N, C-alpha and C positions, 0 to 999 in steps of 0.2 A: 403478480407475484406471486414466485414459488417462492421456499422458505431450506435450509441444508444444518444439519447440527451442527455445531460447534464442538468438532471435539470432544475428549471430556466431560468439558463445559455443561454440556450436555444445552446449550441455548438453542432454541430456533431462528434464524438471522438471516434475513433477504438475501440471496444472492448476487444480489447485487446490492452494495454498500457507497453510501458518500465517501469519495473523497476529499475531503477538507482542506489541501493544502495551498487553493487558489485561495479561497478564505481568509487568507493573511494579507493579504494585496501586496506581494514580497515578489517572489521571484519570478513571479506569474504576472507581474505589470497591476496596473491598478484592480480594485474591487472597489466596490460600494456596499458597503454593510445591508443597505434594500435587497443587493441583488440578495448576496447569500443565502438571507431570511427569506426571498422567493424563492429560491430553489427548493433550501432545506423542507417549506412547505411544502410545494408540491414531491420529494420527495417521498415526502411521508404519506402523502396523501397516494401517493401510485403503490405506499404499500415497502420503502426500504425504513427496516429496524435497526442497521449497521452504522455507524459513524465511526469514522476514524481520520483523527487529527494529530496532532504535534506539538510540542511546546515552542519548536523551531520555529512553527508558522506564522510569520511576523512579530517572534518576537513574544506569543502568546495572541497572538490579538485569532487566530484563530476560534480556540477554547476559548475562549471571553465571548466570541459570536454563537459559537454552541452550547453555553452555560446561559447567555437571557434565553437563546429557543428554549431550550428545557424546560428554564421556568414556564416559560408560557405554555405546556407543554406537558405535565406534570403526569396526566393522567394515561400515559400513552408507555408503553416500554417501549426506548430504545434503549440499543447498548452502545456503548462508546469506550473505542481506542484513541487512547492516545499516546507519548511517547518521551522520554526523557531522552536529552543530547550526553553523549560525552564530554565531561570540565572538559573545559577554553587552559592553557593552550595547548595546545595536541595535534596530530593529526585525524581527516575524516578521510576514509574508514581507519582506526586506530591500530599503529602500526604491530608488527609481531612481537618490539620492544617496549611498548607501551605496558605502565604496571594498570593492572585491572584500579587496582585501589588508591595510585593518582589519578585516575577518567573516572574514575565514578566510586567511591567514598560513598560508609556509608553517612553520612553528617548530609552530603550534600544530594545525596538517594533521599533524604529526610528530607531536606530542602524543597528539593525541587517539584517530591508527589505532593508540598504543603499548598504550592503556588498550580499545581494541576485541580488542584480541590478546590479553591479558593475561583479561577478562572472558569472552571466548568459549574460554579455552581452547585457541589454534593460535598456530603458528608463520606462517599466511598465510589472510587475509580472502575467501568466495569476491567477490562482491559487495561493493563501499564505495562506498556511496553519499551525495552534499551530502544531507542533508534538508529545502533549499529551497532559491531562488533569482531572481536577479531581472534582466529581460530585457537591463540594464544593462549586464551585466557581461558579452556577447555579445559584441564586440566585442577583447575581451580579459581571457579567461576567463582568467586564472594561476592558482587552487584548481587549474585540469582538468593542468593541465600537469605541476605537482609527483602531481599524482595517475599522474599516466602517468610518475615519476619514481619514485612507489612500488613499481607496477606492476614498470618491471624491477629494482629493490632488493628483490623477490620476499615482499611483503608483502602483497599483493593482486591478484587475478586478476582484476577485469572495473571497468569505471568505470562512473558511471548520479546521478542526479539526478533525488529526487523533486519534481516539480512544484511552482510555488507555487501554491495553489488558484482566485487571480485573473485567472490570467496562465499558463496552460498549454501555451500556441503559441511559449512562450518556448522554448522544445525543440527547435522543430521546425528552428532555423540551425545549434545544437550541433550533430544528429544529422547535418546536409548537412553540415555540415565535417568530420562523426570524432571526434569528441572524444566519443561515448558507446557504451557499449557496450547500456545498458540505461535505459529513463526510466521511473517510478512512477508512474501517472493517476490521476486519479479519475474513473472512470466507470463510469456508472450507467445504472437508467431515466429520471432525472430529468435531472442530469446528461448529453448525449448534441454538445457541444464537438467534444470529443475528436476525432470522425467524420469534421469538418470538413480538419483541415489533419495533425494529430499522429501519428493511427494512422496515416494513408496516407502520413507518412512516415517515420516504424520498419518500414512493408514493406518500403517500396523502398528503403530504408538497412541492411534487414537487422539494427536494432537490439530489442532485446527489451523485448515490454512489459507489465510488474508493474500490476495493478489494484490502486488502490484505493480503501473507500469504496463497493464492491457493492452496501450493505445501509440507502448516505443515513444513517451512524451507528446503524442498527438501525430509522430509518422504514419501510424496503421489505421487512422482517420481517414488515410486517402485525401486534405488536400490539403499539401502540402506543394508547392514548383520547387525548380532549382532557384528563386527568383523571391520563395517566400522571407523575409527581413522579422527578424524580432526585433522590439525594444528593449533599450544599452542595456538597461538593468536588468534582461529577464536570464535564467539561469541557460535554457536554451541555444541563446548565442556561441554556449560555450558548448554547449553537447553538441551544437550540430555546425560544431567550426572545423573550416580550412576546406578540406573538400567532403563531407561527412555527409550533407543533405545532401548536395548534386547523390552522390556513390547510395541514401536509401529512397531514394524518388528512383531511382534506375528499377532500385528489388520492389519498389510498391508498385512500379506499374509490374515488371512481371505476376506477384502474387494478384491485384486484382484480374491478369488474363489467366492467370490458375484460377477464381472463384467464378470467374465467367459468370454467369445467372445464377448458380446453385444458390449466393443469399442476395439479398437487393441492393448489400454495397460491403465494402471492405468492413468499417467501422461493426457494422453485425457483423461479421465474420472473427471479422476480434476479439472481439466480448463472446462470441461461442464458444473460442477457440481454449478462452482462459478458461473457459464452464467449466469447459468438458471433462477433464479431468475428476476422476471419482475420489482424489481427495481433499477435493477444492470446499473451504467452505462458504467463500462468497467473493464478490471481485469488488475492489474500490474505484470504478475510475475517478478521476476528478471532472466537479460538478460547481460552477460557479456563476447558471440560469437557470431559469424554468425551462428553456430549449433543450438547455444538456441533462438536464433533469429528466426532463421527459422522455428523450433520446434515451438515454442508459436504460431505464425503471423500464421499459418496452422491453426490452432485449428479451426478462425475463416468460412474456406472454409468448414469446412465439416459441416453433419445437428448436429443440436443443442442433447444433452440428452434427450434418451428417457423417457414420465412421467415416465414409470412403473419399468425401471431402476433409477430416481430417489430416487419413493417410497424404492426401498431397501433402495438404499443408506442413509435414514433417517436415517435406522436401527444402522446404523452406527458414531451416533454423539457419543463422548466419551466429559465428561465433566470433565477437568482435573484444574479447578482453574487455575491458572497463574503461569505457566512453565517458565516466562521471570525473573522469583524472582534466577530460575534453585536451587538448592539438592542440600546439603553437602551429 
């Protein structure tokens, strides 16, 4: 496993981190806790020392599984990032008309961080992220001021935001103003917009970058066909609604032709592509079992993506707007 410096916080984090959404056992279908623990153990054994979770993953279940796991591995330095969702009711992501004081009020943030502290069985969270954002809040980022106060109180070490899917560059100004220690961003072969402004800004201002959705919700593993189906309660039913799955499968076929024999498979190329930018601190593919942990972590042992292949893959950028809203 290779390690990278996590922005101004200076942590040495594994370049392959552990994405723990599936451990919540909801949006990704059923999940057994014993499989989750085995996946965490396998990743740790392979050098992974960064875990990303959220309160919204199984209503805190992912955090609780991780907390129990960490208690059994107290002697090892594992960095944990979690996220607080905006207060309900309200849109996700927030609209330009939302009031930050209504969606992330101080009393709510204080209550929520105590929940994560209990779930994770710790007295200080390594990285506390707001789970989404709107550009409208950049003028008066009151919630970030509250997080700074919580950091002074010893409740957290780092402050971050997970980008809103439709406007990832909304965080650039916050990085420039020094509000953020990290950003969590969607970056993959299809979604390359962060290369324009966000990644250069993170590098310039020494902000850690966590890359999520490196596999485009599974599409870039190359395992889907036009006949692939998902569990009724799985979020990918919405993400790949209508003709989206068929269109994606066709695009993936073109990708495979471009990669050819240059990489063992599309999944390997996808993770290497996400790791390629200098600004990236860690990539957090989802892991729900030992096999996935082993395959994902092993990518760090391989040579990096060749510059020539990266240039070819840049031609596969796909501007799709906000697919997370679904399709009627």
